[in-house]
Structure formats: C-alpha cells, structure tokens
C-alpha positions as a Markdown table, in Angstrom:
| # | Residue | x | y | z |
|---|---|---|---|---|
| 1 | Met | 19.2 | -24.7 | -46.2 |
| 2 | Arg | 19.7 | -27.1 | -43.6 |
| 3 | Arg | 22.9 | -28.9 | -42.9 |
| 4 | His | 23.5 | -32.7 | -42.4 |
| 5 | Pro | 24.2 | -33.7 | -38.9 |
| 6 | Ser | 27.5 | -35.3 | -40.0 |
| 7 | Ser | 29.1 | -31.9 | -41.2 |
| 8 | Phe | 29.7 | -30.7 | -37.5 |
| 9 | Pro | 32.4 | -32.2 | -35.7 |
| 10 | Ser | 31.8 | -34.5 | -32.8 |
| 11 | Ala | 32.5 | -33.7 | -29.1 |
| 12 | Arg | 35.3 | -36.0 | -29.0 |
| 13 | Ser | 37.2 | -34.4 | -32.2 |
| 14 | Gln | 37.1 | -31.0 | -29.9 |
| 15 | Gln | 40.6 | -30.2 | -28.3 |
| 16 | Gly | 39.6 | -27.0 | -26.3 |
| 17 | Ala | 42.3 | -24.7 | -28.0 |
| 18 | Ala | 39.9 | -21.7 | -27.3 |
| 19 | Leu | 40.3 | -22.0 | -23.4 |
| 20 | Tyr | 44.0 | -22.4 | -23.5 |
| 21 | Val | 44.2 | -19.1 | -25.8 |
| 22 | Ala | 41.8 | -17.3 | -23.4 |
| 23 | Leu | 44.0 | -18.3 | -20.3 |
| 24 | Ile | 47.0 | -17.3 | -22.0 |
| 25 | Met | 45.4 | -13.9 | -23.0 |
| 26 | Leu | 44.3 | -13.3 | -19.3 |
| 27 | Leu | 48.1 | -14.2 | -18.2 |
| 28 | Leu | 49.6 | -12.0 | -20.2 |
| 29 | Leu | 47.1 | -9.0 | -19.6 |
| 30 | Ala | 47.9 | -9.8 | -15.8 |
| 31 | Leu | 51.7 | -9.5 | -16.4 |
| 32 | Ile | 51.3 | -6.2 | -18.1 |
| 33 | Gly | 48.9 | -4.9 | -15.3 |
| 34 | Ile | 51.4 | -6.1 | -12.4 |
| 35 | Val | 54.5 | -4.4 | -14.6 |
| 36 | Gly | 52.2 | -1.2 | -14.8 |
| 37 | Met | 51.8 | -1.1 | -11.1 |
| 38 | Gln | 55.5 | -1.4 | -10.4 |
| 39 | Val | 56.5 | 1.3 | -12.9 |
| 40 | Ala | 53.9 | 3.5 | -11.3 |
| 41 | Gly | 55.3 | 3.0 | -7.6 |
| 42 | Met | 58.7 | 3.4 | -9.0 |
| 43 | Gln | 57.8 | 7.0 | -10.4 |
| 44 | Glu | 56.0 | 7.7 | -7.3 |
| 45 | Lys | 59.2 | 7.1 | -5.3 |
| 46 | Met | 61.3 | 9.3 | -7.6 |
| 47 | Ser | 58.9 | 12.0 | -7.6 |
| 48 | Ala | 59.0 | 12.2 | -3.8 |
| 49 | Asn | 62.7 | 11.8 | -3.9 |
| 50 | Tyr | 62.8 | 15.0 | -6.1 |
| 51 | Arg | 60.5 | 16.7 | -4.0 |
| 52 | Asn | 62.4 | 16.2 | -0.7 |
| 53 | Val | 65.9 | 17.1 | -2.5 |
| 54 | Asn | 64.1 | 20.4 | -3.6 |
| 55 | Leu | 62.8 | 21.1 | -0.2 |
| 56 | Ala | 66.3 | 20.6 | 1.1 |
| 57 | Phe | 67.9 | 22.8 | -1.5 |
| 58 | Gln | 65.1 | 25.6 | -1.0 |
| 59 | Asn | 66.1 | 25.4 | 3.1 |
| 60 | Ala | 69.8 | 25.6 | 2.3 |
| 61 | Glu | 68.9 | 28.6 | -0.1 |
| 62 | Ala | 66.7 | 30.3 | 2.8 |
| 63 | Gln | 69.7 | 29.9 | 5.1 |
| 64 | Ala | 72.2 | 31.3 | 2.9 |
| 65 | Arg | 70.2 | 34.3 | 2.1 |
| 66 | Gln | 69.3 | 34.8 | 6.3 |
| 67 | Ala | 73.1 | 34.8 | 6.5 |
| 68 | Glu | 73.3 | 37.5 | 3.6 |
| 69 | Cys | 70.7 | 39.5 | 5.2 |
| 70 | Ser | 72.4 | 39.8 | 8.4 |
| 71 | Val | 75.8 | 40.5 | 6.9 |
| 72 | Glu | 74.3 | 43.3 | 5.1 |
| 73 | Ala | 72.9 | 44.5 | 8.3 |
| 74 | Gln | 76.1 | 44.4 | 9.8 |
| 75 | Val | 78.4 | 46.0 | 7.1 |
| 76 | Asn | 76.2 | 48.8 | 6.2 |
| 77 | Arg | 74.8 | 49.1 | 10.0 |
| 78 | Thr | 71.0 | 48.8 | 9.2 |
| 79 | Ala | 68.4 | 47.2 | 11.2 |
| 80 | Val | 66.5 | 45.1 | 8.9 |
| 81 | Ala | 63.6 | 43.3 | 10.1 |
| 82 | Gly | 63.6 | 39.3 | 10.5 |
| 83 | Cys | 67.7 | 39.1 | 9.8 |
| 84 | Gly | 69.1 | 37.5 | 12.9 |
| 85 | Ala | 72.5 | 37.7 | 14.1 |
| 86 | Thr | 75.4 | 35.8 | 12.3 |
| 87 | Asn | 78.8 | 34.9 | 13.6 |
| 88 | Val | 81.5 | 35.9 | 10.7 |
| 89 | Glu | 84.7 | 34.3 | 11.0 |
| 90 | Gln | 87.2 | 37.1 | 10.2 |
| 91 | Met | 90.4 | 34.9 | 9.3 |
| 92 | Cys | 89.8 | 34.4 | 5.9 |
| 93 | Asp | 93.0 | 32.2 | 5.3 |
| 94 | Asn | 92.0 | 29.5 | 7.8 |
| 95 | Gly | 91.8 | 26.4 | 5.3 |
| 96 | Phe | 88.1 | 26.2 | 5.2 |
| 97 | Asp | 86.6 | 24.0 | 2.5 |
| 98 | Ala | 83.0 | 24.2 | 2.3 |
| 99 | Thr | 82.5 | 20.5 | 0.8 |
| 100 | Ser | 84.2 | 19.1 | 3.6 |
| 101 | Trp | 82.3 | 21.3 | 6.1 |
| 102 | Ala | 79.0 | 20.1 | 4.4 |
| 103 | Ala | 80.2 | 16.4 | 4.5 |
| 104 | Gln | 80.9 | 16.5 | 8.5 |
| 105 | Arg | 77.1 | 17.9 | 8.9 |
| 106 | Ala | 74.5 | 15.0 | 9.9 |
| 107 | Met | 70.8 | 14.8 | 8.8 |
| 108 | Asp | 69.7 | 13.4 | 12.0 |
| 109 | Asp | 71.2 | 16.3 | 14.1 |
| 110 | Pro | 68.3 | 18.6 | 15.1 |
| 111 | Leu | 70.6 | 21.5 | 14.4 |
| 112 | Ala | 71.6 | 20.3 | 11.0 |
| 113 | Asn | 70.2 | 23.6 | 9.6 |
| 114 | Thr | 73.1 | 25.8 | 9.8 |
| 115 | Gln | 75.5 | 28.5 | 7.8 |
| 116 | Met | 79.1 | 29.4 | 7.9 |
| 117 | Val | 80.0 | 33.0 | 7.2 |
| 118 | Arg | 83.8 | 33.9 | 6.5 |
| 119 | Ser | 84.8 | 37.4 | 5.6 |
| 120 | Val | 87.2 | 36.7 | 2.5 |
| 121 | Gly | 87.6 | 40.2 | 1.3 |
| 122 | Lys | 91.0 | 40.8 | 2.9 |
| 123 | Cys | 92.4 | 37.9 | 1.1 |
| 124 | Ile | 91.3 | 38.7 | -2.4 |
| 125 | Ser | 91.7 | 42.5 | -2.2 |
| 126 | Gly | 95.4 | 42.5 | -3.5 |
| 127 | Asn | 96.7 | 45.3 | -1.3 |
| 128 | Ser | 97.5 | 43.6 | 1.7 |
| 129 | Ser | 100.7 | 42.5 | 3.2 |
| 130 | Leu | 102.0 | 38.8 | 2.7 |
| 131 | Ala | 100.8 | 37.9 | 6.2 |
| 132 | Met | 97.0 | 38.7 | 4.8 |
| 133 | Gly | 94.3 | 37.0 | 6.3 |
| 134 | Val | 96.3 | 36.3 | 9.8 |
| 135 | Gln | 95.0 | 39.2 | 11.6 |
| 136 | Pro | 91.5 | 40.5 | 11.6 |
| 137 | Glu | 91.2 | 44.1 | 10.6 |
| 138 | Ser | 88.5 | 46.6 | 11.8 |
| 139 | Glu | 87.4 | 47.6 | 8.8 |
| 140 | Asp | 87.8 | 46.3 | 5.4 |
| 141 | Pro | 87.6 | 48.4 | 2.3 |
| 142 | Asn | 86.6 | 45.4 | 0.3 |
| 143 | Pro | 83.7 | 43.6 | 2.1 |
| 144 | Val | 83.1 | 40.3 | 0.2 |
| 145 | Phe | 82.0 | 37.1 | 2.4 |
| 146 | Gln | 81.6 | 33.3 | 1.7 |
| 147 | Ile | 78.6 | 32.0 | 2.9 |
| 148 | Ser | 77.9 | 28.2 | 3.3 |
| 149 | Ala | 74.8 | 26.8 | 4.2 |
| 150 | Tyr | 73.6 | 23.2 | 4.9 |
| 151 | Ala | 70.1 | 22.1 | 5.5 |
| 152 | Thr | 67.5 | 19.1 | 5.3 |
| 153 | Asp | 64.3 | 18.8 | 3.8 |
| 154 | Tyr | 62.4 | 18.4 | 7.0 |
| 155 | Ala | 63.1 | 19.2 | 10.6 |
| 156 | Ala | 62.0 | 15.9 | 11.9 |
| 157 | Asn | 62.8 | 12.8 | 10.1 |
| 158 | Pro | 64.7 | 14.5 | 7.0 |
| 159 | Ser | 65.3 | 12.0 | 3.9 |
| 160 | Ala | 67.3 | 14.8 | 2.1 |
| 161 | Asp | 70.2 | 17.3 | 2.5 |
| 162 | Ala | 71.6 | 20.1 | 0.4 |
| 163 | Ala | 74.5 | 22.5 | 0.9 |
| 164 | Val | 74.8 | 25.8 | -0.9 |
| 165 | Asp | 78.0 | 27.7 | -1.1 |
| 166 | Thr | 78.1 | 31.6 | -2.2 |
| 167 | Ile | 80.1 | 34.6 | -2.5 |
| 168 | Phe | 78.3 | 37.7 | -1.1 |
| 169 | Arg | 79.2 | 41.4 | -1.7 |
| 170 | Pro | 77.2 | 43.8 | 0.4 |
C-alpha cells in the first residue's frame, strides 16, 4: 500500500523538537556525571582522613604500650627486650590534666610523639597521710600509673593527631 505524498508533513511544518529533547537529555546526563564525580572525590577525601586519624590513634596506642612495657620492667625489675626507658613522675597530685597536656602538643613538632607517665598509686591507695602525693616514696605498695600518650599519623607532614590516656597496674 502506497501512501499519498501529501500525507507526510512538509519540511516547513517540522519544528525540530527531537533535537531539543536530545540536547536536554545530554545536559542532564552531564550534570549527573559531574555530581557523581564530586561525590566520589568527597568519599575519597573522607576515607583518607579516616585512615590518617586511625594511624594517629594506633601510633598513640603504641606509645602507651611502650610506656607500659617500660613501667613493667621498672616495677618488677625485669629486662624486656624493646622497652625503652621512661621517666616516671612520682608526684601524683601535681595538677596534671591529660586533656590540656595533649592540647599543648603541636603536630608540626618533630618530637610530637611523646608520653607522660605518672605514679598515682599513692593518691588512690587510701592508707596515706593527709599530705599524700607531696613526697615521693621509695616503694609503693599499690603501683598504679597513669599513662598519657600523644602521636601523629606521620613523622613528616602530619595531618592528624590522637591522644590516649590509660591507667596501668603492673
């Protein structure tokens, strides 16, 4: 069956709507692609920040464990390989605040990874005089230590830091 030539619309009556619809669809697809790229970039930054904070926390935890190992060696008079020497503050009632101590540390300091060890057993033992914590004693019947550690995620160019405060009893 053959159509009559007059049943087709003339070139003058066509408006080009298909071109406009195709251009709008391409524009929408381009916008969706741009938003998808921005979301992927943001997720990559978030995961990098999470990794850096996690590394800083693990480094602070390692500093605290190193101090615990050293305190264990000092109190029990044992030699443990890999435990470095740690200075133990004997005055337990000196106004030390772990939060302000950690806030004073600076990430750009090359010696930022540090720890603070305090002997607090005399202050909590309950069988001391009213002047407890004022004078160090040679032997503590209740050895309890507060260990505060601060560390960054990298030694060079750090971007995150963390602090750990623990109570340790050897």
